[in-house]
N, C-alpha and C positions, 0 to 999 in steps of 0.2 A: 172155634178154637180162636183165642186171642192172646195177644202179646203186646206188652208196651215197654219200650227199652229207651234209655237216655240216647241223645243224639251225638254217640261218641263212637269212635272207631273200635273201641274196645268191647261194644256191644254186639258186634259182628259175631262173636263166639255163641252169644246166647240166641241171636236170630237162627243160626245155623243148627243149633241144637234143639231148638223149638220146632223147627220145620221138620228136622229129622224125626222127632218123636212124633209130631202130628201124622206125619206120611207113613210112619210104621205101622199105625192103627189101622190104617185102610189097606193095606197089601197090594199097593199099586206096583206096575212094572218099574222097574230100576230105571228106565229112560224117562217115565213120567217124574219119578222122584228128582232125579237129576234136573230136569227141565224147571221144576218148582224151587228147588234149592238154588239154581242158578239166578233165577229172577227174584227171589228174595235177597240174595246177597249182593246182587249187582245194583239192585235199586237202592238198598240201604247204604250201601258204599257209596254211591253218588250222590244220596241225600246229604251225607256227612261231609264227603269231600267238597262237593259244589255249594250246597243249601246252607250248610254251617259254617265251613272254614272261609267262604267268601264274605259272609254277613258278619260273623263274629258277633261280639255284644254279649252283655251279661243275660240277657232274655233267653239264650239258648243254653244255660247252665242247668236249667231245670226242664228243659224242652224234652219231648219224647216223641218217637215215631211209633204208630199203632198199627198192627199187623191182624189181620184176622184169615182164617182158612173155613171154607165152607165146602165140605163135601157132598155131593148130590149124586143121583143114579148115573148120569153119564158126564159129569164134569165136576171139576174142582175149580173154585175161586178164590184167588188170594187178592185181599184189598190191603194197600198201604198208604197211611196218612202220615202227613209231616207239616209241621207248621212254617216251613221256610217260605221264601218268596216264590212266586209263582213259577212254575217250570214244567212245560209239557213235553215230555221226552218224545211223544209222537211226531213232534214238528222238528226234531233234528234231522240234519241231511246225514245221507249215508256216509260212512267213513271212506275216505279216498284209498283206493287201492294203490300200494306203492308199484312203481314200474321196475324196481330192482331192491335187493335186500339193504343197500345202504341207505334208502329211502324210507324203510320200514321203521316204525315207532311202536314202542311198548304201550300197551293200553289203547283206548279209544273204541272199543268194539262191544262194550257191555250193552248198550243199548240195542244195538243190532242184533247181539244174540238173544235178548230178551224179546224181540219182536219176531224171531225166527222159531222159539221155543214156545211162546205161548200162542194158542190159536186164535185170541182175541185180547187186544189191550184198549181200555178205555181211560181217558184223563178227565178229571173234573177240578174246578177250584170251587170249594165250597166252604162256607164258615171260615175263611182266612187260612184254610188248609189245601195243600195238594193233596188229591186222592187218585191213586191209580189202581186200576183193577185189571187182573190178569184171569183170563180163563182157559183153561187146559181141559181138552176134550178127551174124556174117557171111554167113549163108545166102542173103540176097537181094542181096549184092553180085556184080556181074559177076565181078570178078577171084577171088573165091572158088573154090577147086576144087570140083568137083562130085563127089558120092558116086554111083557106079554099081552 
């Protein structure tokens, strides 16, 4: 299942609805649905917030992010591609844990959350696009088909 959306924050609603529709067809546990939704939404919002807003320019007026979800027996793979400048989220430092509430800041945890919710994340730069792949293990899910 695929989706292409403009690189605008308003497209986040489309991304969320698409993921919900796809995931609803496969009857996955709520925890897996949440993990996939979180990765879709966090990755896309980071693309728009950092990849588009920092670069600006007319070339992003018609640019899109491409999503695909592939369900197989014991895994689900989410792939997101964007035409922004190279950015490997796997190379980011973990967030700094504040020592008190006054030092705490809103945001900055999305990439770390994606790393925790996906069982595997891969990044590559291919054909002038960022390509991030998330793999979610379904082998422990009661609805996942069993291999005999």
